[in-house]
Every structure is written in C-alpha cells, then in structure tokens.
C-alpha positions in Angstrom: 0.0 0.0 0.0 1.4 3.4 -1.0 1.9 5.8 1.9 3.0 9.4 2.1 3.2 11.4 5.3 1.2 14.7 5.5 3.4 17.7 5.8 3.0 19.9 8.8 1.1 22.5 6.7 -1.2 19.7 5.3 -2.0 18.7 8.9 -2.8 22.2 9.8 -5.4 22.4 7.0 -6.7 19.0 7.9 -7.3 19.9 11.6 -8.5 23.4 10.9 -11.7 22.0 9.4 -15.0 22.0 11.2 -18.7 21.6 10.1 -19.0 25.4 9.9 -15.6 25.9 8.3 -14.9 23.3 5.5 -11.4 23.5 4.2 -11.7 22.6 0.6 -10.7 24.4 -2.6 -13.1 24.5 -5.5 -13.5 25.3 -9.1 -16.6 25.6 -11.3 -15.9 24.9 -15.0 -18.3 25.6 -17.8 -18.2 23.7 -21.1 -20.0 23.8 -24.4 -21.5 20.4 -25.3 -21.0 19.5 -29.0 -23.7 17.9 -31.1 -23.9 14.2 -30.6 -22.6 14.2 -27.1 -24.6 13.7 -23.9 -24.1 14.4 -20.2 -24.1 10.6 -19.4 -21.1 10.2 -21.6 -19.3 13.1 -19.9 -20.0 11.7 -16.5 -18.6 8.3 -17.5 -15.5 9.8 -19.0 -14.9 12.1 -16.0 -15.2 9.1 -13.7 -12.7 7.1 -15.6 -10.1 9.9 -15.9 -10.5 10.9 -12.2 -10.0 7.2 -11.1 -6.8 7.1 -13.2 -5.2 9.9 -11.2 -3.2 8.2 -8.4 -3.5 11.1 -6.0 -7.3 10.9 -6.1 -7.2 7.3 -4.9 -5.6 8.3 -1.5 -7.2 8.9 1.9 -5.9 10.2 5.2 -5.0 7.7 8.0 -3.4 8.2 11.4 0.0 6.8 12.0 1.9 5.8 15.2 5.0 7.8 14.3 5.4 10.6 14.3 3.1 11.0 17.2 0.0 12.9 16.1 0.9 12.5 12.4 -1.1 11.2 9.5 -0.4 9.7 6.1 -1.9 9.5 2.7 -2.6 5.9 1.9 -4.1 4.2 -1.1 -7.8 3.4 -0.5 -8.1 -0.3 -1.3 -11.9 0.1 -1.4 -11.8 3.1 -3.7 -15.1 3.6 -5.6 -15.2 6.5 -8.0 -19.0 6.5 -7.8 -18.7 8.0 -4.3 -16.9 11.0 -5.7 -18.3 11.7 -9.2 -22.0 12.4 -9.4 -24.4 13.9 -12.0 -26.8 16.7 -11.1 -29.7 18.3 -13.0 -30.0 22.0 -12.7 -33.5 23.6 -12.4 -35.0 25.4 -15.4 -33.1 28.5 -16.3 -29.7 29.7 -17.4 -27.1 26.9 -16.7 -24.4 29.4 -15.9 -26.5 31.0 -13.2 -28.1 27.8 -11.9 -24.7 26.0 -11.6 -23.4 28.8 -9.5 -26.4 28.6 -7.1 -25.9 24.8 -6.9 -22.2 25.1 -6.3 -22.9 27.4 -3.4 -25.0 24.8 -1.7 -22.5 22.0 -2.5 -19.5 24.1 -1.2 -21.2 24.3 2.2 -20.8 20.6 2.8 -17.5 19.4 4.3 -15.9 16.5 2.4 -16.5 13.1 3.9 -13.5 11.7 5.9 -12.4 8.1 5.7 -12.3 8.1 1.9 -10.3 10.2 -0.5 -11.3 13.9 0.2 -12.6 15.1 -3.1 -15.8 15.3 -5.1 -16.8 16.2 -8.7 -20.3 17.0 -9.9 -21.5 17.1 -13.5 -24.3 19.7 -13.7 -26.5 19.7 -16.7 -29.3 22.0 -17.8 -32.6 21.4 -19.5 -31.4 22.1 -23.0 -28.2 20.0 -22.5 -26.1 22.0 -25.0 -23.8 23.0 -22.2 -22.7 21.6 -18.8 -20.7 22.5 -15.7 -18.3 20.5 -13.6 -17.8 21.5 -9.9 -14.6 20.2 -8.4 -14.0 20.1 -4.6 -10.5 19.2 -3.3 -9.5 19.3 0.4 -6.8 21.9 1.0 -4.7 19.2 2.7 -4.7 17.4 -0.6 -3.6 20.3 -2.7 -2.6 24.0 -2.8 -3.6 26.0 -5.8 -0.8 24.9 -8.2 -1.1 21.3 -7.1 -4.9 21.4 -7.5 -4.3 22.6 -11.1 -1.8 19.8 -11.7 -4.3 17.2 -10.3 -7.4 18.6 -12.0 -5.7 18.9 -15.4 -5.7 15.1 -15.6 -9.4 15.2 -16.5 -8.9 17.3 -19.7 -8.5 15.7 -23.1 -5.1 17.3 -23.8 -3.5 16.0 -20.6 -5.1 12.6 -20.7 -4.0 12.1 -24.3 -0.4 13.1 -23.4 -0.4 10.6 -20.6 -1.7 7.9 -22.7 0.9 8.3 -25.5 3.9 9.0 -23.2 6.1 6.0 -22.5 7.2 6.0 -18.9 10.8 4.9 -18.5 11.7 3.0 -15.4 14.5 4.6 -13.4 17.4 2.6 -12.2 16.7 1.3 -8.7 18.3 3.3 -5.9 20.4 1.2 -3.6 19.1 1.1 0.0 20.9 3.3 2.5 20.9 3.6 6.2 18.4 6.1 7.8 21.2 7.0 10.3 23.0 10.2 9.2 26.7 10.0 8.7 29.1 12.2 10.8 29.3 14.8 8.1 25.5 15.0 7.8 24.9 15.6 11.5 26.5 19.1 11.4 24.6 20.0 8.3 21.3 18.9 9.8 22.0 20.9 13.0 22.9 23.9 11.0 19.7 23.7 8.9 17.6 23.4 12.0 19.2 26.4 13.6 18.6 28.4 10.4 15.0 27.3 10.3 14.5 28.2 13.9 16.0 31.7 13.3 13.6 32.2 10.3 10.6 31.0 12.4 11.4 33.3 15.2 11.7 36.2 12.8 8.4 35.4 11.1 6.8 34.9 14.5 7.9 38.3 15.7 6.5 39.8 12.5 3.2 38.0 13.1 2.9 39.3 16.6 3.6 42.9 15.4 1.0 42.6 12.7 -1.7 41.5 15.1 -1.2 44.7 17.1 -2.4 46.7 14.2 -6.1 46.7 14.9 -8.4 47.2 11.9 -12.1 47.8 11.8 -13.7 45.8 8.9 -17.1 44.5 10.2 -18.4 43.8 6.7 -15.6 41.2 6.3 -16.1 39.7 9.8 -18.5 36.8 10.3 -19.3 34.3 13.0 -19.7 30.6 12.0 -22.9 30.0 10.0 -21.8 27.1 7.8 -23.5 28.7 4.8 -21.9 29.7 1.5 -22.9 32.0 -1.3 -21.0 32.2 -4.5 -20.7 34.9 -7.1 -18.6 35.1 -10.3 -17.5 37.8 -12.7 -15.6 37.7 -15.9 -13.1 40.4 -17.0 -11.3 40.9 -20.3 -7.6 40.1 -20.0 -6.7 42.6 -22.8 -8.3 45.4 -20.6 -6.1 44.4 -17.6 -3.0 44.4 -19.8 -3.9 47.7 -21.3 -4.1 49.2 -17.8 -0.8 47.6 -16.9 1.0 49.0 -19.9 -0.4 52.5 -19.2 0.4 52.6 -15.5 3.3 50.1 -14.9 3.5 47.3 -12.4 2.1 43.9 -13.1 -1.2 42.5 -14.2 -1.6 41.1 -10.7 -1.2 44.6 -9.2 -4.1 45.7 -11.5 -6.3 42.8 -10.4 -5.6 43.6 -6.7 -6.6 47.2 -7.4 -9.8 46.0 -9.1 -10.6 44.0 -6.0 -9.9 46.9 -3.8 -12.2 49.2 -5.9 -15.0 46.6 -5.9 -14.9 46.2 -2.2 -14.9 50.0 -1.7 -18.1 50.4 -3.9 -19.8 47.5 -2.1 -19.0 48.8 1.3 -20.2 52.3 0.5 -23.5 50.8 -0.8 -23.9 49.0 2.5 -23.4 52.3 4.4 -20.0 51.2 5.8 -17.6 54.0 7.0 -14.2 54.0 5.3 -11.4 55.8 6.9 -7.6 55.9 6.5 -5.9 53.4 8.9 -8.8 51.0 8.9 -8.4 49.6 5.4 -8.8 45.8 5.4 -5.7 43.6 5.0 -5.5 40.9 2.4 -3.5 37.7 2.6 -2.0 37.0 -0.9 -0.8 33.4 -1.0 2.5 32.8 -2.8 3.5 29.4 -4.1 6.9 28.1 -3.1 6.9 25.5 -5.8 9.5 25.7 -8.5 8.6 25.3 -12.1 8.0 21.6 -12.9 7.6 20.6 -9.2 3.8 20.8 -9.1 3.6 17.1 -8.9 5.3 17.1 -5.6 3.0 16.2 -2.7 2.0 18.6 0.1 1.2 22.2 0.3 4.1 24.6 -0.4 2.8 28.0 0.4 3.9 31.4 1.8 2.2 34.7 1.5 2.2 38.5 1.5 0.0 40.8 3.5 -1.3 43.9 1.7 -3.5 46.7 3.0 -6.2 47.2 0.4 -6.7 51.0 0.0 -10.5 51.1 0.2 -10.5 54.5 1.9 -8.8 56.0 -1.2 -11.4 57.5 -3.5 -9.0 57.8 -6.5 -8.7 54.7 -8.7 -5.2 55.9 -9.8 -4.0 56.3 -6.2 -5.5 52.9 -5.2 -3.5 51.3 -8.0 -0.3 53.2 -7.0 -0.7 52.1 -3.3 -1.3 48.5 -4.3 1.8 48.5 -6.6 4.0 50.1 -3.9 2.8 47.6 -1.3 3.4 44.6 -3.5 6.9 46.0 -4.5 7.8 46.1 -0.8 6.5 42.6 -0.3 8.5 41.3 -3.2 11.7 43.1 -2.1 11.4 41.3 1.3 10.6 38.0 -0.3 7.8 35.4 0.5 9.8 33.8 3.2 9.8 36.9 5.5 7.3 39.0 7.2 3.9 38.1 8.8 2.4 36.9 5.5 4.8 33.9 5.7 2.8 32.6 8.6 2.2 29.3 6.7 5.9 28.6 7.0 5.5 28.5 10.8 3.2 25.6 10.4 6.1 23.6 8.8 8.1 24.1 12.0 5.5 22.6 14.4 5.4 18.9 15.3 2.3 16.9 14.2 1.0 16.6 17.8 0.8 20.4 18.0 -1.4 20.5 14.9 -3.7 17.8 16.2 -4.5 19.7 19.4 -3.5 23.3 18.8 -4.6 24.1 15.2 -8.3 24.2 16.0 -7.6 26.7 18.8 -5.3 29.0 16.9 -7.5 28.9 13.7 -9.5 31.8 15.2 -6.4 34.0 15.2 -6.5 34.4 11.4 -8.9 37.3 11.8 -6.3 39.2 13.8 -3.7 38.9 11.0 -5.8 39.5 7.9 -9.4 40.2 6.8 -9.8 38.3 3.6 -7.9 36.1 1.2 -7.2 37.2 -2.4 -5.5 34.5 -4.5 -4.6 33.9 -8.1 -4.8 30.4 -9.5 -2.6 29.7 -12.5 -4.2 27.7 -15.4 -2.5 26.2 -18.5 -2.2 28.7 -21.4 -3.5 26.3 -24.0 -7.1 25.6 -24.8 -8.7 22.7 -22.9 -11.6 20.4 -23.5 -13.4 17.5 -21.8 -14.7 14.7 -24.1 -14.5 17.1 -27.0 -16.4 19.8 -25.1 -14.4 23.1 -25.1 -13.8 24.7 -21.7 -15.6 28.1 -21.8 -14.8 29.4 -18.3 -13.3 28.3 -15.0 -14.1 30.1 -11.7 -11.8 29.2 -8.8 -13.0 29.1 -5.2 -11.0 29.5 -2.1 -11.9 28.4 1.5 -13.0 30.9 4.1 -10.8 31.5 7.1 -12.5 31.3 10.5 -14.1 34.6 11.5 -14.1 35.9 7.9 -16.9 36.4 5.4 -15.2 36.6 2.0 -12.5 35.0 -0.1 -11.6 36.1 -3.6 -9.9 33.9 -6.2 -8.9 34.8 -9.8 -7.8 32.7 -12.7 -6.8 33.6 -16.2 -7.9 31.4 -19.1 -7.7 32.4 -22.8 -8.4 36.1 -23.0 -10.5 36.2 -19.8 -9.9 36.7 -16.1 -12.5 34.7 -14.1 -13.3 35.9 -10.6 -14.8 33.5 -8.0 -16.2 35.0 -4.8 -16.9 32.7 -1.8 -18.9 34.4 0.9 -20.5 33.5 4.2 -24.2 33.2 3.2 -25.5 35.0 6.2 -22.9 37.7 6.5 -22.8 38.5 2.8 -26.1 37.6 1.2 -25.4 40.3 -1.4 -22.3 38.7 -2.9 -23.7 39.5 -6.4 -23.2 43.2 -5.6 -19.5 42.6 -5.2 -19.4 40.8 -8.5 -21.1 43.7 -10.2 -18.7 46.2 -8.5 -15.8 44.3 -10.0 -16.8 45.5 -13.4 -17.3 49.1 -12.1 -13.8 49.0 -10.6 -12.2 47.8 -13.8 -14.0 50.6 -15.7 -12.6 53.2 -13.4 -9.1 52.0 -14.1 -9.7 51.8 -17.8 -10.8 55.4 -17.7 -7.3 56.4 -16.6 -6.1 55.2 -20.1 -9.1 55.4 -22.4 -11.2 58.2 -21.1 -14.9 57.9 -19.9 -16.4 57.9 -23.4 -14.5 54.9 -24.6 -15.0 53.0 -21.4 -18.8 53.5 -21.7 -18.8 51.5 -24.9 -17.3 48.4 -23.4 -19.8 45.6 -22.8 -19.0 43.8 -19.5 -20.0 40.2 -19.1 -22.8 39.5 -16.7 -21.9 38.7 -13.1 -23.4 35.3 -12.2 -24.7 34.8 -8.7 -25.7 32.0 -6.5 
C-alpha cells in the first residue's frame, strides 16, 4: 500500500476544518457540449479519468510515528461513484443555476475516511452545455497542485499521458536512515537556520496582530453557509491598464478587487477611513517550475492593506503596486504573511490539538484572502467539449466572510467570490462592483467615453 506522510502544513489544513468551516478548494468549470454528445457520456468519461489519477485514490489515515501524524494511503476500497455524481440544474440559465448549486455544495465538508474530493457534472434542460464542480480538500492540494491534479481530466493532458512511455529509473540502492558524521553538522545547521527564520516570522506576526483594523463587513461568526458569485473580465483590458500605469497584471487585479470592495461597502453604508483599510493575505506558491507534482502544500504569503479609503482609482493602484513591491523586495519567506511557513516548524501533535484553537487567530492577522490560481495557457476540453470558463473558489478562514480567487484562461480573467451566506447575502453586488472598478481603471487610459462603450460580461450569482 502506497503511503506518504502529510506535511505539517497539510496537517494544519486537515485539523482546521469543522462543520462550519470546511477546508476545501473548489472550481466551477463551464463547457459547451457539441452535437452528438450527452451528459451521461461526460460523467462516465470524467469518472474514468479521475479514477486514473493516483493522488485521487488516496485517503488520510493516522500513524503511530510521528506522534499525532497522519499519512496518505491508497484506498483499497476506492469507488469513484462515491466521488463523481451527475446533477440536474433547475430550469433557467445553466451558468446562473450552476453557481447557485455550487454554493450549496460548497457548504458541505468532504467526507472523511475516503479520498477527500468530489466532482459534480451539472446539466441544464437544453443540455447544450454543462458544468463541472470540483472540490479538493486543502490538505490534498494547494492552488498549483490542484491545477496539476485537476488537469488530468482534460483531453489534452489525458492524451499526453496515454501516449507517453514511462521509463523505469534505475533502482536506488538502499541506504541507512542514520545520518553520517558529516551530515549531523549539516542537519543541525539547517535546524538552527529554520529556527531563526521561524522566530523572525513569529515576531512579525505578533507585530501585525497589534495593528487593529475595523472591517465589520468582512467579519462573520460561524454560520456554515456559503454564497457564490462570479465575474468575468477581459484580459486585454487588464494588460492595457498595466501598460499604461506600470507594475504587473496582478497589481491591476488587486486594485480592481480593492475598488470593488470600496463600492460594495459604500453601498452598504460602511464607513471607510484611513488606517482601517482591510488587510488581504496574498498566497505565494513556493513550488519551483516543474515541481507541481510534488505532494504537500508549499505556500507562503504576502500581507497587503487594500486602500479602500482612497477615492481615486489611480491612487489605489499606486498604493497596491508600492505595497506589492515592498513585499517582493522582502521575499515570500519573510514577514507576517509567511505565517504558513511557521506551520512547517511545528510537530504533528501540536497541529492535532493546537490548530483548531489558533485557527480563530486568522482574523487578527488578515481580513480576507485574495489568491490567483494559474491555469494552462493552451485551450482545454473534456470529451471534445471546449472549456468556456473556470471560476476558482477558495476556502474561508475562521471569522471571515469573504474569499476572492482569480484565474486567467484564454483572454478572460475569471473571478470567484466565496462568501458566508448570512454575513454577505449580497455577494452579487461585489461581482457587479468588480466591473465598475475595472471601468474606473480603464478610464485612466481610455477616457470615460471609450469605457462606456465596453460591454462587460454578466456577473453570475448563487
């Protein structure tokens, strides 16, 4: 039986979960269904391809050593029918109805004792399109690894795997688990360096929690409910702003999010003042190119104050760019945003008993998550059905009411908003404000008349 120990960060995500705070990532993919194809064929194909991905056949099991640890083990009783299910959407637009269904399905924690993932094939009454909702536990995958795992369902990746001949490597001779004399000094040196980094990050975290912010709209007690909203932006528009103002496309998207939250909060009658701007956690992958297949979460992060109190779109973008430049100069392994690295320094037993207690401290460090999920640059399809859109979904931290995820596919940027259903019943207003915020930034380059002629895609809600 194949086994693989959960890393310390994986354990943290595994033990953070509760009924009110499920810890799974998600994605809602929309496809066009060609003539001659049916949803039953898609469900069968999806089941076969998911079952062929080794990582999706593994579940979590406790181990004796290390104490408090767990391991991924191959599920001998794996049955893909427990994980891939067809669903019929009510009458109406499939894009809208699938978002509503996804909101209900994202509320439910993944079942433990079996591999922690689910996929749903959602079809509409006309059956000329369909959607696939994917749920992966955060202990199973971070953003890049989720993409690497999920890509196995697409035609292009599945065909490449089928035609590629896997060469067996020469067997590695066994070696003793006892380190040699020369290794002992190196191991000790590495541990001291890790301890020094951990102490530095810990001190930064403590200083960051002293900076009290007032963001009641982004604060929520546990309700166990979820509401989703999506928006679609034109990537050429984002790049046009970047070329005119400098910085990166990610800076522009962060400024778009800041502007959207500003408009939404003002609509709700929230007071915005300098010094109380909400703080976003921006996850940063520590994976190197070509290492996405490695197991375990490999994350760090940046903290960024989103300038909601700034009325000028140009100034908001400048402040976002300067803040991200400071973060990049320091690097993802320093500062309070690298709090995920602290989890790697804790023993498994500490995660088993301590993680559920310290999970409530996330609200002291940041107010919402804003993450970018990389997608392959080439066109993708499933059973000959072209992928039209893919909206990523991030888990909510304890005490928070909103998480924002963005992904770029083709010439579009897809925005997925996951909100606490009771705290943010108007998530659709945020999705609509995303388009308004982009228009404000476009006006810096094009002028109001040209911006007014742009037709923004509809923001789907659920």
